[in-house]
N, C-alpha and C positions, 0 to 999 in steps of 0.2 A: 550500453545506452536503455536508459532507464522508459515509462510507459509513459505516454503522453494524453493524461487526460483531457475530457473533452469539457467546454463551457454549457451546461446544460441548457444556462437560456439564451444564447448563442446560438444555440443547433435545434436541430425540426427534423424531427421522423417520419415517414409516413408510410402505412403499416397496409397493404391490399391482398385480401385474402377473397378467393373465389372457391366458396365448398358447394354451393348448386346451379346448375344449368340448364335453361328450360330446352336446349338441346338433347334429344336421349340419344344424340351420336359422341356425345361429352358425359362423361360418367362422376354421376357426384360423388366428390369425397369430404364429407364431414366434417373431418379433424383438419379441415383450412380453419375452418371456426374453431375452435381452442387456441390455432397456433395463435390467431390474431389477436385473441382475448389471452392469453398466455404472455405474448411478448408485450402488449399492452402493459400488460401488469408489470411486467419488468421492467423494464423501461421506467415509467413511474415509479416505482417502489423507490422514497428516499434514501435507504439505506443500500442498492442497486442499481442505478444506471439514475436515478434523482431530477427526470425531464418533468417538465409540470405536463397536467393532461392537454394542457391549449397548443404545447410543441409537440406530441408527440400524440399523432392523432393516424385513428383508420378510417378504411375507406367504409359505408354503410353496407348491409350484404345489397347488394343489387343497386349497383352504383356503376354506370356510366359511363362510357371513356368523357365527355364533356365535365365530370364532376370531380373526378380523379384528375384530370390536367389543372380544373380548378387549386385543388389541393396541393398539387405537387407544383407547381406556378408558383402559388404563394409560398409555400415552403421553402422554393431554390432561392428567392427575393430575401427572404427573412432573415436565411441562415447565414453566418459571419464565419462559424466554427464549424459543426459537424452537417450534413444533408446529407441523410440514411434512407434509400426507399427497398423494402423489402415487397416482397412479391412471392404470393405459396399459390397454384393453382395449374392450371395444364398451359401452356407452352407448347403455340402454332408455328408452323413457318408456310407462308406463301408460296402459291403453286411453282410460281415458272422462277423468282429472284430468291425463293429460299430466305425473305425477312422474316423476323423476328414477330413474333406477335402475344400481347400475354392473352386469354380469355376470360372473358368477363360473364357474368350469367345471363347477358341476350345475346350471345356471342353462338354464331350458326359456324358450325366446323368450313363447310364449305363454302366461304364467306368470310374468312378475316380481314380481309380490308376493309368490309365496310363494318364488321360490325364488335372484332377486339380494339387492346390500348393496341397501335403500333407502337415497336420498341421505343424507335426512331422516333416515339415523341417525348420519350423518357429522357434519350441522350441529350435534347436540344436545352430540355429545364435542366440538365447537372451541367451543359456547356453556360447557360448564358448564368450560372449561380455564382456569387461571389463566396461560396463556400471553400474555407480552406481546408476542409478534407469532405474528400464527397463517394460515399461506400455505397453501392449497390449488393444487394441478397438475395438470392433466388433460389427457391424451393418449389423444385417442379414436379409435383407428384401424382402426373399422370402415369400409367399404361403405356408403354411401346410401343404394345398388338393393339393398343384400341386407338391409340391417337397415329401414331405409321413412322413420327419422327423424336427422338427425346429430344430434351432440351439441351444437351451437353453435347450434342453435335460440335464436329468442328468450328464449321463456319457460322454456327449459331453465338456458341463462347470469344469466336474474333469480334460481333456481333456487339455484345457484351460492352465491349472495352469505351472507358471513357476515356479520354486523355485528361490525368490525374488523380482518375479513380480507381480503388480497391472495389477488385468485384468477388464475389464467394459463391458458388453457386453447390448446385447441392448433390450432383450426380458427374460421373464422367461422359465424355461420348458415348454416345450407342449405349448408356444403362440407363435405368429406372428407376427416380425416386420410390422410396417405397412410404407403405403403412404395417406397422408391425403387428400381427394377432393382441388384445388386451391393452396397447399404447395408446393414449389418448391425443395423440398428433402425429404429423406423419415423422417417420423416421429420423429425419436428420432435423427438423426442429425440436422433434423431443427430446435429443443429446444435447444440440445448444441450451435450450433451456436449462437442463441439467447441469451442464457447468454455472450457467449464470449462476441458478440458485444455491449449488453445492460449492461453487467454487473449486479453486485448485493447486494444486499444494507446490507446482511447478510452477505458477508464477510470483509476482510480487502484490503492488497494494490496486494495481487494474487488471481485469481479463482482458488481453492486446486482440486484435484482428489474429497477429498469427499465434497468439494462445488459444484461440476457436480453432483455426486450421489446423494446427499443429494435431490439438487434442483429438476433433473429429476427423480425422485423418484416423489416429490409430486406432480407435474407437470402433470405425471403419474395417479396418483392416481384421482385428479382434473379432468382430460380429460377421464379418461375410458379408458386408454391407456396400454398396457402390460406392468409392471415395471422395472424397470433394474434391471439387479444385478454384482454383486460387488465382486473381491476375493484380497487382498494383509491381509499386515502389518498394523497394526493400523497407523502407521510413513508416511505411503505412501500416506496415504489421507492429510497429510502436505503439500506434494508437488503440487506448483504450479506451471499452465499449462502457464497459459497468465495472462498479466496485469489488474486488477477491473477498468474498468471505470467509477466505479460509485460506489465507499465506502460509506459507511452510516458515515457520519461525528459522532465523538465524542465528544461531551459538557459534558461532564462529564466527569472524570478519578477519578480512586479513588485514594488517596492521598499516596504518594510513604511507609508513617510509613505503612499504612493500609497493603500496595500490602506486605510490606515486613514480618507482621506479618501472614499473611496468607499462608502464601509461606516459614513460618519457618520449620524446621524438627522439633521443640517441640513442644509436643500435648499441654505446656501451653500457648506457646505467640499466636500457632494458635486459641486457645478458646479465650484470651483476645480480637484476632485484632477481630473476628466474636464481640464479645461486645460493640466493639468500631465502629463497621461498623454497629452495631443499634443507635449507638446514631447518626452517621454518617447519619442514613437516618431516623432521626427521624421527617424531614418536609417530608418525601416522594415526592421530589420532583425527578417528572419522569428522570428526565435524568440521576440522580443518581443510581434511581433503577434500569435502563435499562445498566448500569454501573456494579451495584452489580449482577445481576441474576447471571450468566455466575459463578462469582466466588461463591456465594452461593451455585449453582447448583453442585458444585463442590466439596466443602465443608461437602454435605449430605455421601460422601461415604468416608468422612475421617475413617478411620483406628481407632483415639481414638472416641469411642461411643458419650462422652461428646462434642468433637468440631464437631460430626457427627447431632446429638441435638439437640445443639443450634442453627445450622446451617438449620436445619430443621423449627424449632421455628421461626426464624425472618422469613423466607422463608413465612410461614405460617401470620405471618403479613404483608405482605408485598401485599397493593391492587393490583389485579392483570389487573385493569382498568389503573392503572396509574404506570404500572408498565414498559412501552416502550415508547421510544422517538417520535414514531410518526409515523416512515420510513416509506415507503412496510414494512420490516419484521416485523411489532407489534405484526399483527394478530397472526404472527404466533410463536414469543415470547411468547403471552399473552396465547395461546394454550398451549404450551409446560410446562408453570407457571401452569396452571388449570390442566392438565392432572398429574406434580410433587405433589402436591397438593393431589388431588384425591388420588392415589397410599399410598404419605405416610399419610394419613391419615385412608384409609383401614386395612393398613395393623398395625395399633394401635387399632384396634378392637380389643378388646379380644376374644380367642378362644371363634367359639360355631358357631351355623346357622347362625346369626346374619355377624358374622364376612366373614364367605365363601361365604353368597349371594352376598355381599357388594363388594370382591374381585372377583364374578361372574361379577354383574353388570358393576364395571368398563373395568372389560374383556373386555366383550363385543364393550362397548362403546368405545373403544380406539383401539380394532381390524385394524378396516380400517387405520387410518390416523397415528397408530406407533404400526404394529404390534409385535418387538421386545419386545415395551415397554408391552403389552399386556399379549405375551408368562412370560416373568416376573412376572407380575401380578397370570399367571393360577399358574404356581410354586408355590408359596407360600399359597396358598392351600391345608391345610392341610387333607383334606379327599376325599380318590381317586373319591368315585363314582362321587363328585363335579367337582372336578381336571380334568377329563376326558371329559364329559359334558360340561365343558367350554374351552378346548381345539376344540369341536368340533364346537363348536362357531363362535370361531376364526378361525377355518380353514375355513368356509361357507363364512364369511364375506371377507376372503382375498383369494378365489378361483377366484373368476376371475378375479382380474389380478396379481396372485404369482400360479399357482397352485402348482407348486413346494412344498409352504412352505403349502399348504391345504394338498398335500397328507401324509407330513411326520408326520403333526397335527393331522388328521384323525387317521393314523396307529400308532398313540403315544395312543391315546383314544383308541382305539379296542384292543391295548396290556393291558392297562392299567384293562380295563373291565374285557379281559380274564383271566387275573391273579386273581381276583378276585374268590373266593367261593360263588358257586348259589346258591342264595337264590329270593328275588321277589326283594328287591331293584334292584339289578345289573340285574334282565334282566328287570326291569323299564328304566333302566338309556341307557340297549344295544337297546332297542326300539327307544328310543329318540333321541339315537348316529344315528341309521339306517335312520328315518326321518330325522336326521340333513345332514347328507352323501347325502342321495338319493335325496331333494334338489339340489343337485349342479353337483351328479355322481349317475343315479340310479342303474345303473348295481352294483355296491359298495353298496348303499344302502340296494340292496338286498343278498348284499352277510354280509352285517352286521347281516340283521334281520335271515337269514337262520342257523348262528353259535348261534342265542338262545338258552338257555339248555331246557328250561319251554315253552311247548303250548302259553300259554295262551297271554303271552308277542311277542311269535313271531308272533302269529295272529294278535295283535295290532301293531306291526310292517307294516306288508305287509298290513294292512288297510290305515296305516298312507302314505305308500311310495305309494297307488292305487294314491291319491291323487298329485302324480308326475309325474304320467304317462300321455302326453302328450294323451291328446284323440282319436289322428288318430293311435296310436299305438295299434291296437288293441287285436295284437296277443301277446302284453304282458301285457295288462291289462286281458283278458282272463287265463293267464296262472297266473296270481296270482289271481285270483279269485277262481281259480281252486285250488291252496297250498290252502285259506282263508277255501273252500269251508270243504276239505280234515280235516284242522287240528278241524272242528268243527263237521264233524261226528266221530272223534275219542275222543273227551272232550264232552257228550254230557251237560255237565255242563256250556256252553260258550252257549253266546248269540246266536240264526241262525241267 
């Protein structure tokens, strides 16, 4: 499906940024002022966003809740196509109900309910709008250590959801959005603006919400930054916000008869089209391969097993070194094809030890660059013990940039092992999971080790965790040693 450009005349954008605060407990973030100015420039640039200045407004610095309510309320009433709200600043949670507040210049950290903008007010404006497309972008640029809670907490991202709305946040749970030395903007918005201004060779005529998320997610992984999060429907990914100034040239396109065949509602015709596509690719021209790659990947998920199998076989024959056009996106496309081939090859291995071992290796190797695929591969492992440990390996890989996903995967791994009957191999797997968990979260690793039923494996798990204790943490190290000694004393058969 192609991108859906918005109609600037029937759209409204409200940009809110709070760079300076009167409360000393809320540190200033002058880069936020640059965020606001630069975003307005992009959205109102005739060659990019094309929105008129009266339809794309920024709240003045020092604005209070009443003024922002007026801006957003009017935009929500007038918007018929797109309603977009962008906020950059400190996000705060209420002390009891944990509701979300967006801080303003006069916000007092200790009293957000009386001095900040309740996110529920933003939600109400969006729910009352007749806009076809509704988008919320939150770039929280505070220090989690200074504020106490990051914007990306699970309950906060849930609060951001509004029915029918696409939400994009700058950081995952328990991670802070950053400002890097030498950059004019916060890290998230700096890269968002670079994408808008430079375009993408991987996109079509428009920079869509899906393009934005995938691009920023790749950049975050490559640079070790907090990974952005998204919530929304699949079709929201196709909404184009700005024009793409660097569209990749398409030097080869599928012939119309092939295009019609692969899109046919009849499996017999789709299967015939795959065969003809193989003939069309017989000389493996790189331009033709680049045009065929997304079509083949889509057909591998076809409802008809014969069509899906034929598409997989043709992908297997497509040389990865010549499967792209040499544009900027060629490495990403080649990596995608390699991962796709690896996954398909692994799931076809007959069930048994080798099958699980290969899936284990591929999932672990895939985790950092494509955690969704890694989870899918792990789910295909039939053995409960192996699957739980693979989930733990994936969690360890993604913890640095996506701690929310890591915690969810660790939870799933722990639960899977606790449901199994207690025997030698379950205890062995729990000990290994304790070591995996403890490498990124020592307290959690200790909890996993303490839940091991048999002393032998609990002892091994704690010994493994000793290696993860920082040398300066004498108290925790001594406590672990004492617990291990108690296990030894109670089980004379264990080595001393």
